[in-house]
Structure formats: structure tokens, C-alpha cells
C-alpha positions in Angstrom: 72.9 -54.9 -90.5 70.7 -57.8 -90.9 72.2 -60.0 -88.7 71.9 -57.2 -85.5 68.0 -56.7 -86.7 67.8 -60.6 -86.1 69.7 -60.1 -82.7 67.3 -57.9 -81.6 64.2 -60.1 -82.6 66.1 -63.4 -81.1 66.2 -61.1 -78.0 62.8 -59.7 -78.1 61.1 -63.5 -78.5 63.0 -64.9 -75.7 62.0 -62.1 -73.3 58.5 -62.7 -74.6 58.8 -66.1 -73.7 60.1 -66.3 -70.5 58.9 -63.3 -69.0 56.6 -63.9 -66.4 55.3 -60.7 -64.0 57.5 -60.8 -60.5 58.9 -64.5 -61.1 61.1 -63.5 -64.2 65.1 -65.5 -63.2 67.3 -63.1 -65.1 70.6 -65.3 -64.7 68.3 -68.9 -65.7 67.0 -67.0 -69.1 70.7 -65.8 -69.7 72.1 -69.3 -69.3 69.6 -70.6 -71.8 69.9 -67.9 -74.3 73.9 -68.7 -74.7 73.2 -72.1 -75.4 70.7 -71.2 -78.2 72.2 -68.7 -79.8 74.9 -69.8 -82.5 77.6 -68.3 -83.1 77.2 -66.3 -79.3 81.3 -64.3 -78.7 81.9 -62.8 -75.5 82.4 -59.6 -77.7 78.9 -59.2 -78.3 77.9 -59.9 -74.1 77.6 -56.4 -73.0 75.1 -55.5 -76.6 73.1 -58.3 -75.8 72.7 -57.4 -72.2 71.3 -54.5 -73.0 69.0 -55.2 -75.4 67.3 -57.9 -73.7 67.6 -56.0 -70.1 65.9 -52.9 -71.9 62.5 -54.9 -73.0 63.0 -56.9 -70.0 62.4 -53.6 -68.1 59.4 -52.1 -71.0 57.7 -55.3 -70.2 57.9 -54.8 -66.4 57.5 -51.1 -66.1 54.3 -51.8 -68.9 53.3 -54.2 -66.2 53.4 -51.8 -63.2 51.4 -49.5 -64.9 48.8 -51.2 -66.0 47.9 -52.6 -62.5 48.4 -49.2 -60.9 45.6 -48.2 -63.5 43.5 -50.6 -62.4 44.2 -50.1 -58.9 44.2 -46.9 -58.9 41.3 -45.4 -56.4 38.5 -42.9 -58.4 38.6 -39.4 -58.0 36.4 -37.0 -59.0 36.6 -32.8 -58.4 33.8 -30.1 -59.2 36.1 -27.8 -60.4 33.4 -25.4 -61.6 29.9 -25.3 -61.0 27.9 -28.6 -59.5 28.6 -32.1 -60.8 25.9 -34.9 -60.8 27.4 -38.4 -61.1 26.1 -41.8 -60.6 28.1 -44.2 -58.6 28.4 -48.1 -59.4 25.7 -48.9 -57.5 23.3 -46.7 -58.9 23.6 -44.0 -55.9 23.9 -40.6 -56.9 26.0 -38.0 -55.8 25.8 -34.0 -56.3 28.9 -31.8 -55.8 29.2 -28.4 -55.1 32.0 -26.5 -56.4 35.5 -27.5 -55.2 33.9 -30.8 -53.7 36.2 -33.7 -54.1 34.9 -37.3 -53.9 37.0 -40.2 -53.7 36.4 -44.7 -54.1 38.0 -47.3 -54.8 37.5 -48.9 -58.2 35.9 -52.2 -56.5 33.0 -49.9 -54.8 30.0 -52.4 -54.6 31.5 -55.2 -54.5 32.6 -55.9 -50.9 31.4 -52.8 -49.1 29.9 -48.9 -50.5 33.3 -46.4 -49.1 33.7 -43.2 -49.9 36.0 -40.2 -48.9 35.0 -36.6 -49.4 35.8 -33.1 -49.2 33.3 -29.8 -49.4 29.6 -29.9 -49.9 28.3 -33.4 -51.5 24.2 -34.3 -52.0 24.1 -38.3 -51.3 20.8 -40.2 -52.7 22.0 -43.3 -51.7 20.8 -46.9 -53.3 19.1 -48.9 -50.2 21.4 -52.0 -49.8 20.7 -53.9 -46.1 23.8 -56.2 -46.9 26.7 -53.0 -47.8 25.8 -49.9 -45.9 27.1 -46.8 -47.4 29.7 -45.2 -45.5 31.0 -41.6 -46.2 34.3 -40.5 -44.3 35.4 -36.7 -43.7 38.9 -36.0 -42.1 36.4 -35.8 -38.8 33.8 -38.0 -39.1 32.1 -40.7 -40.5 28.3 -41.4 -41.9 26.5 -44.3 -42.3 23.1 -45.3 -44.4 21.3 -48.3 -45.9 19.1 -46.0 -48.2 18.7 -42.3 -47.5 19.2 -38.6 -48.8 21.4 -36.6 -46.6 23.7 -33.5 -47.3 27.2 -33.1 -46.0 29.6 -30.3 -45.7 33.2 -30.4 -44.5 35.6 -27.8 -44.2 38.8 -27.4 -41.8 36.4 -26.9 -38.5 34.4 -29.9 -38.9 31.6 -31.8 -40.5 27.4 -30.7 -41.0 25.3 -33.5 -41.5 21.4 -32.5 -42.6 19.4 -35.5 -43.2 16.6 -35.3 -45.6 14.9 -38.0 -45.5 15.8 -41.7 -43.9 17.7 -42.6 -41.0 21.6 -41.7 -41.0 24.4 -42.6 -38.4 27.0 -40.2 -37.6 29.6 -40.6 -36.1 32.6 -38.3 -35.2 36.3 -38.3 -34.4 36.6 -37.4 -31.1 34.2 -38.4 -29.3 33.0 -41.4 -30.8 29.8 -41.5 -30.2 27.0 -43.1 -32.5 24.0 -40.3 -33.0 21.5 -41.7 -35.1 19.9 -39.0 -37.0 15.9 -39.0 -38.5 14.9 -36.8 -41.6 14.6 -33.1 -40.5 18.3 -32.8 -38.1 21.3 -31.6 -38.8 24.4 -32.0 -37.1 27.4 -29.6 -37.0 30.4 -31.0 -35.4 33.6 -28.9 -35.0 36.6 -30.8 -34.3 38.5 -28.6 -32.6 36.5 -28.3 -29.5 35.1 -31.5 -29.8 31.6 -29.5 -29.7 28.3 -31.4 -31.1 25.2 -29.2 -32.1 22.4 -31.3 -32.9 19.1 -29.5 -34.7 15.3 -30.8 -35.1 12.9 -28.4 -35.6 13.2 -25.6 -33.2 15.2 -27.6 -30.9 19.0 -27.6 -30.4 20.9 -29.6 -28.0 24.6 -28.8 -27.9 27.3 -31.1 -26.3 31.6 -30.1 -25.4 33.4 -33.0 -24.7 36.3 -30.9 -23.8 34.6 -28.7 -21.3 32.1 -30.9 -20.5 29.1 -28.5 -21.3 25.7 -29.4 -22.3 23.4 -27.1 -23.3 19.7 -27.8 -24.3 17.0 -25.6 -25.9 13.8 -25.7 -26.5 14.3 -29.9 -26.8 11.7 -32.7 -25.7 12.5 -35.0 -23.1 12.6 -37.9 -25.6 14.9 -36.4 -28.0 17.1 -35.2 -24.8 17.2 -39.1 -23.5 17.9 -40.3 -27.4 20.3 -38.1 -27.3 22.1 -38.3 -23.9 21.8 -41.8 -24.3 24.2 -41.6 -27.3 26.5 -39.6 -26.1 27.3 -41.4 -21.8 26.3 -45.0 -23.9 24.2 -45.7 -21.0 20.5 -46.4 -21.4 17.9 -44.1 -19.9 13.8 -44.0 -19.7 10.9 -42.1 -18.8 7.1 -42.5 -18.0 5.9 -41.8 -21.7 3.6 -39.0 -20.7 7.0 -37.3 -19.7 8.3 -37.5 -23.2 6.7 -34.3 -25.1 7.9 -32.4 -22.2 10.4 -29.7 -23.5 13.0 -28.5 -21.5 15.7 -25.6 -21.8 19.0 -25.8 -20.1 22.7 -25.5 -19.6 24.8 -27.7 -17.8 29.0 -27.4 -17.1 31.0 -29.7 -15.5 28.0 -31.9 -14.1 28.3 -35.8 -14.4 25.2 -37.2 -15.8 23.6 -38.2 -12.5 24.1 -34.5 -11.6 22.3 -33.7 -14.8 19.4 -35.9 -14.6 18.7 -35.0 -11.3 18.6 -31.5 -12.0 16.1 -32.3 -15.0 14.0 -34.5 -12.6 13.9 -31.7 -9.6 12.9 -29.2 -12.3 10.0 -30.6 -14.4 8.8 -32.9 -11.9 9.9 -36.3 -14.1 11.1 -39.7 -13.5 14.2 -39.8 -15.8 16.1 -42.8 -14.4 19.0 -45.0 -16.1 18.3 -48.7 -17.1 20.6 -50.8 -15.8 
């Protein structure tokens, strides 16, 4: 009995002495072991193999478990009621019931990225060297430091900017929309529809149907969004920027849209080359 216990102790000491994660050479280990154990007999070979293999496997699995635990993303779920949490960069989130937030355990070291589902308010600590990026299944939102709400469901993503400026990028069309305080964007993925609201004005754009609908928007608001939608630079005389427009366009090119607006309002909007 005592001899068996000594054999086990010798096995454990050998594995602990020679084990290195990912580089354990079993063939070389066995060769060294058979030369160091006095009275080694072939009859005990399989028993000793099982003992040492079990210890080696235990150490290996433990090492993998520790690695997975350290590198596994952190996930927060508001299972019942609202849930407030402070991220490692001191940014704050308020999660509505059912919301989910996932972030890497190295969050804030090189970048600040989170993924989310549901409804969450973000109060982001400003850091110009590391933009704060929120991703949903249908959009990406980038900020430096601000307060905003994000609501995500199976239809799409809604952004409401409380303060500061936020860059909103839907999956498709992948246009970057710069939103300021008081603006709200609702994006529907199925129809690739973007609806931008500001005060009592709204601008609707459907990429799939090539439709543009404008309600009580100023020329300044319209030029800003059209520049982003069509990736062009637009300008108009400063005195024309406060003018309001309500109109709908279907199947029109950007050139046709601008011509109609200029004729209707007697404006001088033009593309800057």
C-alpha cells in the first residue's frame, strides 16, 4: 500500500517537474521516467501510464480552463427590471429589462467595443484616442463621449442622441450619419430604410425602393443628410439654409432631386467637385 502511494507521488512529482503548457513531450518524458524509477517492471507499465496520463490530462485541462475563463467575453443580462453598470473606462450603461451587453475582458486597453441587444442608455466617458463603438445586428454607432439611447429589435436599430454627437452606420446601406443632440434615427434592416427625426422635421430614405421623403426639414438638414446618403459634397448660399421643404421623390437620381428642389424653392444647391 505504501509502495503504491510512493509510486503515485513519484508520478505527480515527475509531471509537475516536466509539464509546460503546449510543449509537454510525452515520449521524452517516459524515457526519463523509466531510467529514474528503481525496480521498474513491464508488468507495472500500463498502470503507471494510466496514472501519469491522468495527472497530465488534469493539468492540461486545468490550464485550458483558466485560459478560457480569462479570455471569455463578459456578458451582462438585465433579467428583471432595469440594470445599471459601470464599464472599466467609467462609462455608464442603464439596461432595460431583457437587454444584453457583451464586451471583451480587455475592454479599454486598446479599444472600447461593446455588442448589445434590447434597450440600453449609454453615458460615455470621453476618450479621443479610443472611440466608443456599439454594435447591434443591424448597425454600428461610434462616439467619443456623449449620452445616447439605443433600442434594438428584430426589425432594426433606433438611436436617440441626448448630448454630443454620434456617428450612426447601418449595415446596408453603409452610410455614415452624423447625429447631434435632439436627433433620432430609426433604421429598418428589411427595407434598408433610414428615418431621421429632429424636432418637428423628418427625412426618410429607402435604398431598396430608391425613395426620399422630406417633411418640414431645413435645406441645411437636407444637405447634410443627402451628402452622407450619396457620398457627395453639397452647398447652398447661407441665406437659403433656413428654408423649409416638404416633398417626396421616388426613383429619382440625386441630380434630378436637386434640380426639382432648386426650381421649387428658387434655391441654388449645387454639388461641389
